[in-house]
Each structure stands twice: as C-alpha cells, then as structure tokens.
BAMAR-548305 format. One record per residue (C-alpha): x, y, z; residue number from 1; residue in three letters. Coordinates in steps of 0.05 Angstrom, whole numbers, always signed. Layout:
REM BAMAR-548305
+--------+--------+--------+-----+------+
|     px |     py |     pz | pos | code |
+--------+--------+--------+-----+------+
|      X |      Y |      Z | NUM |  ALA |
...
+--------+--------+--------+-----+------+
This chain:
REM BAMAR-548305
+--------+--------+--------+-----+------+
|     px |     py |     pz | pos | code |
+--------+--------+--------+-----+------+
|   +178 |  -2073 |  -1566 |   1 |  MET |
|   +207 |  -2033 |  -1619 |   2 |  THR |
|   +174 |  -1992 |  -1668 |   3 |  ASP |
|   +155 |  -2021 |  -1732 |   4 |  MET |
|   +202 |  -1998 |  -1792 |   5 |  LYS |
|   +180 |  -1959 |  -1845 |   6 |  GLU |
|   +182 |  -1966 |  -1923 |   7 |  ILE |
|   +211 |  -1904 |  -1947 |   8 |  THR |
|   +245 |  -1872 |  -2013 |   9 |  VAL |
|   +306 |  -1874 |  -1973 |  10 |  ALA |
|   +311 |  -1945 |  -1942 |  11 |  SER |
|   +286 |  -1971 |  -2018 |  12 |  ALA |
|   +344 |  -1937 |  -2045 |  13 |  LEU |
|   +391 |  -1974 |  -1998 |  14 |  GLN |
|   +367 |  -2038 |  -2037 |  15 |  LEU |
|   +353 |  -2013 |  -2106 |  16 |  HIS |
|   +392 |  -1964 |  -2143 |  17 |  LYS |
|   +346 |  -1941 |  -2195 |  18 |  GLY |
|   +329 |  -1870 |  -2225 |  19 |  SER |
|   +308 |  -1827 |  -2177 |  20 |  HIS |
|   +312 |  -1755 |  -2147 |  21 |  ILE |
|   +341 |  -1749 |  -2076 |  22 |  GLU |
|   +304 |  -1788 |  -2029 |  23 |  ASN |
|   +234 |  -1762 |  -2056 |  24 |  ASP |
|   +222 |  -1807 |  -2118 |  25 |  LEU |
|   +244 |  -1876 |  -2134 |  26 |  LEU |
|   +230 |  -1908 |  -2205 |  27 |  LEU |
|   +219 |  -1983 |  -2204 |  28 |  LEU |
|   +235 |  -2016 |  -2264 |  29 |  ASP |
|   +235 |  -2090 |  -2239 |  30 |  ALA |
|   +199 |  -2102 |  -2183 |  31 |  LEU |
|   +215 |  -2178 |  -2175 |  32 |  ALA |
|   +283 |  -2151 |  -2161 |  33 |  ALA |
|   +264 |  -2119 |  -2104 |  34 |  ILE |
|   +280 |  -2160 |  -2033 |  35 |  PRO |
|   +217 |  -2165 |  -1991 |  36 |  LEU |
|   +216 |  -2151 |  -1925 |  37 |  PRO |
|   +206 |  -2213 |  -1878 |  38 |  GLU |
|   +163 |  -2176 |  -1820 |  39 |  GLU |
|   +107 |  -2128 |  -1821 |  40 |  PRO |
|   +130 |  -2054 |  -1852 |  41 |  ARG |
|    +87 |  -1989 |  -1853 |  42 |  ARG |
|    +93 |  -1949 |  -1912 |  43 |  MET |
|   +129 |  -1883 |  -1901 |  44 |  GLY |
|   +121 |  -1859 |  -1973 |  45 |  CYS |
|    +60 |  -1870 |  -2029 |  46 |  LEU |
|    +76 |  -1928 |  -2073 |  47 |  LEU |
|    +47 |  -1927 |  -2145 |  48 |  LEU |
|    +55 |  -1996 |  -2181 |  49 |  ALA |
|    +26 |  -2040 |  -2239 |  50 |  LEU |
|    +37 |  -2117 |  -2246 |  51 |  CYS |
|    +60 |  -2136 |  -2315 |  52 |  THR |
|    +62 |  -2209 |  -2304 |  53 |  SER |
|    +47 |  -2265 |  -2261 |  54 |  GLY |
|     +9 |  -2263 |  -2189 |  55 |  THR |
|    +26 |  -2239 |  -2119 |  56 |  ALA |
|    -10 |  -2248 |  -2049 |  57 |  ARG |
|     -2 |  -2195 |  -1994 |  58 |  TYR |
|    -34 |  -2161 |  -1939 |  59 |  THR |
|    -56 |  -2088 |  -1930 |  60 |  VAL |
|    -74 |  -2067 |  -1859 |  61 |  ASP |
|    -83 |  -2146 |  -1849 |  62 |  THR |
|   -131 |  -2155 |  -1911 |  63 |  ILE |
|   -102 |  -2194 |  -1964 |  64 |  GLN |
|   -102 |  -2180 |  -2035 |  65 |  HIS |
|    -88 |  -2215 |  -2102 |  66 |  VAL |
|    -49 |  -2181 |  -2154 |  67 |  VAL |
|    -54 |  -2198 |  -2234 |  68 |  ARG |
|    -32 |  -2172 |  -2296 |  69 |  PRO |
|    -53 |  -2099 |  -2304 |  70 |  LYS |
|    -76 |  -2088 |  -2235 |  71 |  ASP |
|    -57 |  -2017 |  -2205 |  72 |  ILE |
|    -29 |  -2021 |  -2132 |  73 |  ILE |
|    -34 |  -1965 |  -2089 |  74 |  ILE |
|     -6 |  -1962 |  -2015 |  75 |  ILE |
|    -12 |  -1903 |  -1974 |  76 |  SER |
|    +33 |  -1868 |  -1920 |  77 |  PRO |
|    +13 |  -1905 |  -1862 |  78 |  GLY |
|    -15 |  -1970 |  -1888 |  79 |  GLN |
|    +20 |  -2034 |  -1866 |  80 |  VAL |
|    +40 |  -2087 |  -1912 |  81 |  THR |
|    +67 |  -2166 |  -1894 |  82 |  ASP |
|    +58 |  -2236 |  -1917 |  83 |  ASP |
|    +84 |  -2230 |  -1988 |  84 |  TYR |
|    +73 |  -2290 |  -2032 |  85 |  ASP |
|   +104 |  -2279 |  -2106 |  86 |  LEU |
|    +94 |  -2331 |  -2170 |  87 |  SER |
|   +156 |  -2339 |  -2202 |  88 |  GLU |
|   +137 |  -2300 |  -2264 |  89 |  ASP |
|   +111 |  -2242 |  -2219 |  90 |  CYS |
|   +137 |  -2176 |  -2243 |  91 |  ASN |
|   +119 |  -2107 |  -2248 |  92 |  GLY |
|   +134 |  -2030 |  -2250 |  93 |  ILE |
|   +121 |  -1979 |  -2202 |  94 |  GLY |
|   +140 |  -1915 |  -2170 |  95 |  LEU |
|   +153 |  -1884 |  -2091 |  96 |  MET |
|   +138 |  -1817 |  -2071 |  97 |  LEU |
|   +161 |  -1781 |  -2003 |  98 |  SER |
|    +96 |  -1751 |  -1978 |  99 |  ASP |
|   +128 |  -1679 |  -1987 | 100 |  ARG |
|   +148 |  -1695 |  -2060 | 101 |  PHE |
|    +79 |  -1722 |  -2074 | 102 |  PHE |
|    +41 |  -1659 |  -2036 | 103 |  ARG |
|    +84 |  -1610 |  -2087 | 104 |  GLU |
|    +72 |  -1642 |  -2143 | 105 |  SER |
|     -8 |  -1643 |  -2133 | 106 |  ILE |
|    -14 |  -1573 |  -2105 | 107 |  SER |
|    -60 |  -1555 |  -2154 | 108 |  GLY |
|   -107 |  -1618 |  -2145 | 109 |  ILE |
|   -153 |  -1614 |  -2090 | 110 |  HIS |
|   -207 |  -1668 |  -2116 | 111 |  GLU |
|   -160 |  -1721 |  -2087 | 112 |  LEU |
|   -217 |  -1770 |  -2060 | 113 |  SER |
|   -219 |  -1816 |  -2130 | 114 |  SER |
|   -145 |  -1832 |  -2116 | 115 |  LEU |
|   -129 |  -1826 |  -2042 | 116 |  PHE |
|   -195 |  -1840 |  -2008 | 117 |  LEU |
|   -219 |  -1902 |  -2052 | 118 |  PHE |
|   -153 |  -1938 |  -2050 | 119 |  SER |
|   -151 |  -1936 |  -1971 | 120 |  LYS |
|   -196 |  -1996 |  -1974 | 121 |  ASN |
|   -186 |  -2017 |  -2049 | 122 |  HIS |
|   -113 |  -2013 |  -2055 | 123 |  PRO |
|   -108 |  -2059 |  -2123 | 124 |  VAL |
|   -155 |  -2047 |  -2181 | 125 |  CYS |
|   -161 |  -2073 |  -2245 | 126 |  GLN |
|   -142 |  -2030 |  -2306 | 127 |  LEU |
|   -169 |  -2033 |  -2381 | 128 |  ARG |
|   -107 |  -2054 |  -2428 | 129 |  PRO |
|   -110 |  -1980 |  -2452 | 130 |  GLU |
|   -100 |  -1954 |  -2379 | 131 |  GLU |
|    -48 |  -2000 |  -2363 | 132 |  ALA |
|     -5 |  -1982 |  -2424 | 133 |  GLU |
|    -23 |  -1911 |  -2410 | 134 |  MET |
|    +10 |  -1915 |  -2343 | 135 |  LEU |
|    +68 |  -1955 |  -2370 | 136 |  ARG |
|    +84 |  -1903 |  -2426 | 137 |  ASN |
|    +82 |  -1848 |  -2371 | 138 |  TYR |
|   +135 |  -1891 |  -2326 | 139 |  PHE |
|   +182 |  -1892 |  -2387 | 140 |  HIS |
|   +168 |  -1819 |  -2401 | 141 |  LEU |
|   +182 |  -1796 |  -2327 | 142 |  LEU |
|   +246 |  -1847 |  -2324 | 143 |  LYS |
|   +272 |  -1806 |  -2385 | 144 |  GLN |
|   +261 |  -1740 |  -2348 | 145 |  LYS |
|   +292 |  -1763 |  -2282 | 146 |  VAL |
|   +353 |  -1793 |  -2315 | 147 |  ASP |
|   +367 |  -1724 |  -2351 | 148 |  ASN |
|   +404 |  -1694 |  -2294 | 149 |  SER |
|   +430 |  -1636 |  -2343 | 150 |  ASP |
|   +352 |  -1615 |  -2359 | 151 |  HIS |
|   +358 |  -1541 |  -2318 | 152 |  HIS |
|   +282 |  -1549 |  -2300 | 153 |  PHE |
|   +282 |  -1628 |  -2283 | 154 |  ARG |
|   +251 |  -1629 |  -2219 | 155 |  VAL |
|   +187 |  -1585 |  -2247 | 156 |  GLU |
|   +184 |  -1620 |  -2306 | 157 |  THR |
|   +178 |  -1695 |  -2260 | 158 |  VAL |
|   +127 |  -1662 |  -2226 | 159 |  LYS |
|    +90 |  -1637 |  -2280 | 160 |  SER |
|    +87 |  -1705 |  -2307 | 161 |  LEU |
|    +63 |  -1733 |  -2240 | 162 |  LEU |
|     +8 |  -1685 |  -2238 | 163 |  GLN |
|    -20 |  -1708 |  -2302 | 164 |  THR |
|     -8 |  -1782 |  -2280 | 165 |  LEU |
|    -48 |  -1772 |  -2227 | 166 |  ILE |
|   -108 |  -1739 |  -2266 | 167 |  TYR |
|   -104 |  -1805 |  -2306 | 168 |  ASP |
|    -99 |  -1855 |  -2260 | 169 |  ILE |
|   -152 |  -1813 |  -2216 | 170 |  SER |
|   -199 |  -1821 |  -2280 | 171 |  ASN |
|   -190 |  -1897 |  -2285 | 172 |  ALA |
|   -206 |  -1904 |  -2212 | 173 |  ILE |
|   -265 |  -1863 |  -2223 | 174 |  TYR |
|   -295 |  -1910 |  -2270 | 175 |  ARG |
|   -280 |  -1964 |  -2226 | 176 |  ILE |
|   -318 |  -1928 |  -2163 | 177 |  GLN |
|   -375 |  -1930 |  -2200 | 178 |  ASN |
|   -382 |  -1996 |  -2236 | 179 |  SER |
|   -425 |  -2051 |  -2215 | 180 |  GLU |
|   -374 |  -2085 |  -2169 | 181 |  LYS |
|   -363 |  -2028 |  -2123 | 182 |  HIS |
|   -431 |  -2010 |  -2094 | 183 |  LYS |
|   -416 |  -1964 |  -2032 | 184 |  HIS |
|   -435 |  -1987 |  -1965 | 185 |  SER |
|   -479 |  -1935 |  -1921 | 186 |  ARG |
|   -406 |  -1920 |  -1884 | 187 |  SER |
|   -368 |  -1902 |  -1953 | 188 |  GLU |
|   -423 |  -1859 |  -1977 | 189 |  LYS |
|   -419 |  -1818 |  -1913 | 190 |  ILE |
|   -341 |  -1821 |  -1914 | 191 |  PHE |
|   -336 |  -1795 |  -1989 | 192 |  PHE |
|   -396 |  -1748 |  -1979 | 193 |  ASP |
|   -360 |  -1724 |  -1917 | 194 |  TYR |
|   -291 |  -1712 |  -1954 | 195 |  ILE |
|   -326 |  -1682 |  -2011 | 196 |  GLU |
|   -357 |  -1630 |  -1962 | 197 |  LEU |
|   -287 |  -1621 |  -1928 | 198 |  VAL |
|   -249 |  -1603 |  -1997 | 199 |  GLU |
|   -304 |  -1545 |  -2015 | 200 |  ARG |
|   -304 |  -1519 |  -1942 | 201 |  ASN |
|   -239 |  -1531 |  -1898 | 202 |  PHE |
|   -212 |  -1467 |  -1917 | 203 |  ARG |
|   -266 |  -1429 |  -1865 | 204 |  HIS |
|   -300 |  -1492 |  -1827 | 205 |  GLU |
|   -263 |  -1538 |  -1791 | 206 |  ARG |
|   -316 |  -1558 |  -1738 | 207 |  ARG |
|   -339 |  -1632 |  -1741 | 208 |  VAL |
|   -413 |  -1619 |  -1719 | 209 |  GLY |
|   -417 |  -1572 |  -1774 | 210 |  TRP |
|   -403 |  -1625 |  -1822 | 211 |  TYR |
|   -448 |  -1674 |  -1788 | 212 |  ALA |
|   -509 |  -1623 |  -1794 | 213 |  ALA |
|   -496 |  -1613 |  -1870 | 214 |  GLN |
|   -505 |  -1695 |  -1874 | 215 |  LEU |
|   -559 |  -1696 |  -1830 | 216 |  ASN |
|   -526 |  -1745 |  -1782 | 217 |  ILE |
|   -496 |  -1741 |  -1714 | 218 |  THR |
|   -425 |  -1721 |  -1702 | 219 |  ALA |
|   -417 |  -1790 |  -1667 | 220 |  LYS |
|   -443 |  -1825 |  -1723 | 221 |  TYR |
|   -400 |  -1788 |  -1774 | 222 |  LEU |
|   -339 |  -1802 |  -1736 | 223 |  SER |
|   -361 |  -1878 |  -1728 | 224 |  GLU |
|   -369 |  -1877 |  -1808 | 225 |  SER |
|   -307 |  -1841 |  -1825 | 226 |  VAL |
|   -262 |  -1878 |  -1771 | 227 |  LYS |
|   -288 |  -1956 |  -1796 | 228 |  ALA |
|   -273 |  -1926 |  -1871 | 229 |  ILE |
|   -204 |  -1891 |  -1870 | 230 |  SER |
|   -179 |  -1906 |  -1797 | 231 |  ARG |
|   -178 |  -1831 |  -1793 | 232 |  ARG |
|   -223 |  -1788 |  -1746 | 233 |  THR |
|   -259 |  -1731 |  -1781 | 234 |  PRO |
|   -216 |  -1680 |  -1750 | 235 |  ASN |
|   -157 |  -1708 |  -1778 | 236 |  ALA |
|   -181 |  -1705 |  -1845 | 237 |  TRP |
|   -193 |  -1635 |  -1834 | 238 |  ILE |
|   -126 |  -1618 |  -1815 | 239 |  ASP |
|   -102 |  -1662 |  -1872 | 240 |  TYR |
|   -131 |  -1608 |  -1919 | 241 |  TYR |
|   -115 |  -1551 |  -1885 | 242 |  VAL |
|    -41 |  -1572 |  -1870 | 243 |  THR |
|    -40 |  -1581 |  -1942 | 244 |  LEU |
|    -64 |  -1517 |  -1963 | 245 |  GLU |
|    -23 |  -1486 |  -1922 | 246 |  MET |
|    +37 |  -1521 |  -1949 | 247 |  ARG |
|    +27 |  -1504 |  -2017 | 248 |  VAL |
|    +20 |  -1432 |  -2002 | 249 |  MET |
|    +80 |  -1421 |  -1965 | 250 |  LEU |
|   +122 |  -1455 |  -2020 | 251 |  LYS |
|    +79 |  -1436 |  -2079 | 252 |  ASN |
|    +57 |  -1363 |  -2070 | 253 |  THR |
|    +83 |  -1303 |  -2045 | 254 |  ALA |
|    +33 |  -1285 |  -1990 | 255 |  LYS |
|    +53 |  -1269 |  -1925 | 256 |  SER |
|    +42 |  -1311 |  -1867 | 257 |  ILE |
|     -7 |  -1258 |  -1842 | 258 |  LYS |
|    -48 |  -1263 |  -1909 | 259 |  GLU |
|    -45 |  -1342 |  -1918 | 260 |  ILE |
|    -75 |  -1341 |  -1837 | 261 |  ALA |
|   -130 |  -1294 |  -1859 | 262 |  ASN |
|   -151 |  -1332 |  -1916 | 263 |  GLU |
|   -155 |  -1397 |  -1878 | 264 |  LEU |
|   -193 |  -1361 |  -1830 | 265 |  HIS |
|   -150 |  -1365 |  -1768 | 266 |  PHE |
|   -163 |  -1315 |  -1717 | 267 |  SER |
|    -95 |  -1286 |  -1720 | 268 |  ASN |
|    -22 |  -1302 |  -1746 | 269 |  GLN |
|     +2 |  -1336 |  -1683 | 270 |  SER |
|    -55 |  -1383 |  -1671 | 271 |  PHE |
|    -42 |  -1407 |  -1745 | 272 |  MET |
|    +33 |  -1415 |  -1732 | 273 |  GLY |
|    +18 |  -1456 |  -1667 | 274 |  LYS |
|    -27 |  -1501 |  -1710 | 275 |  TYR |
|    +17 |  -1513 |  -1763 | 276 |  PHE |
|    +81 |  -1527 |  -1716 | 277 |  LYS |
|    +33 |  -1575 |  -1682 | 278 |  GLU |
|    +18 |  -1615 |  -1745 | 279 |  HIS |
|    +79 |  -1603 |  -1789 | 280 |  VAL |
|   +138 |  -1601 |  -1735 | 281 |  GLY |
|   +163 |  -1533 |  -1753 | 282 |  MET |
|   +142 |  -1463 |  -1759 | 283 |  SER |
|   +111 |  -1435 |  -1825 | 284 |  PRO |
|   +174 |  -1388 |  -1835 | 285 |  SER |
|   +218 |  -1448 |  -1826 | 286 |  GLN |
|   +183 |  -1490 |  -1871 | 287 |  TYR |
|   +186 |  -1440 |  -1926 | 288 |  ARG |
|   +259 |  -1441 |  -1924 | 289 |  LYS |
|   +270 |  -1518 |  -1931 | 290 |  THR |
+--------+--------+--------+-----+------+
C-alpha cells in the first residue's frame, strides 16, 4: 500500500499558478478553479480559506463539515481531507502556508491555542460580516505585496502582514470559542488548560507528570484527554513548542547554540543538538544556515 499523498504548496502550484513566494506561500483567489483530488489527501501545509458564495461539503479526519458564505476554513498540517461536494456557485479565497514559512511568520506569537487547537476540532467557523470583510481585505493586501517582486523587503513585509492577520483571526476564533454554541467538554477543557500550561512552562519543564500534577489529574487521564481532542500525545505537544522555540531562536537571534541550550534548560549543548536533529531532521547549525 502506497503512502497517502500530501497537499503542499508545491503540489498546489502545479495546478494553480497563482501569486506565491517559492514553495512557501500560495494565494488562491478562486478556490472553485482548483481541481479537487478524488482520493484522501493529507495536508502538508496550513490552509486558511474563506467561503464567499455557495456551499461545500467535505471531510476532515473522516468528519463531514458543511461550508457556507462567510465561513472560515482552517485545515492544519497532518489532517486528512476527502469526500468533496461543491455547489455550482461555490467559491472562495484562501492561502496555503508551508510549515516553515508559517513558523517564521508567527515567531513572536506563543499564544497559538485559539487558532491551532480549537480549529483541530472545529475546522469550519462562521465569521461576522465585518470579520469576513477584514479577511478579504487582508487577502488583497497580501496579494499586492506578494506580486511586488521589486520590493526589497517583500518577504519580511508579507510575514508581518500574516502575523497581523493571524492575530485578527485568533480574535474572531476566541469570540467563537466562548459563545454559547461551543461549550467545552471535560476533555477539551483539560486539553486547552494543558496547552496553556505548556506555553508558559515548556522552556524549563518537559515532564508530562508535572503538567498532570498541576491539573490535579493523573498522567494517564491527561494523555487520554489530549489524544482524544488533538490526536497527539502530551509529549508531542511539548516537543512542538520546544522545537518551535529553537527554530525561532536559531533563525532570529544571534545567540550561540550553547546559549540557546542553557536558556531552554537542556543539560548541555550536545543533548540539545541530538533532540533537535531527532525532531527536525538536521543539526541546529545546519538549520541556522538554511
């Protein structure tokens, strides 16, 4: 059996030559014009989209979702999409971001839960008219900046705009999270409380048992709750935040690898190097040169 094919910026560019930055960012100004796969595909990038007309049905991780005008669609890397059914008048706009480009764009944001984690189980959310209009305005401004290849700071400007866009989307999702329609289950509450703790403490605490103790539950119950909601283990989330921080520090600071290891409370530089290579696939010094 062959591995499931991934949807990436590079694969999408083969079907749609829209405004883009290498294989890192692609703007989709007419989602209806993109040929849909006829079999399941795993997302190898982040998709943010807005339905502007018509309706659509599709599955994310086998769960069916219905999309209507003013709905925002967020599909994260690793999720599987399938079973597409679009109305004749269905259309929308969107953007696809490679994981690397996205991490670099949000390097200053650590409160990611409202965007990433809620969307894992709610990949379709209804925006207010003003929020949908805001998203359209961001899209058109991003397109102008992406298409301006003569701009010396083109990539940096685009990353700054993306960071602002993510703040505004997160604000909309925060509102939706706290609405009457989305009361958290016990597992969801544990999951969000866990992620909030990890975001505050991952630099010096990486023991799942410690986090379970802070939440007054057993490590087993924590693991079951986190896996049920996010399909990731508690350790995987800790590793995600630690490697994200290391990537950011390697790319955006002049700190030595030894200084980064000390700041993230690794016992020594060598241990951090092994940890980083295990999770990223290359050494910290190699990553810094990419």
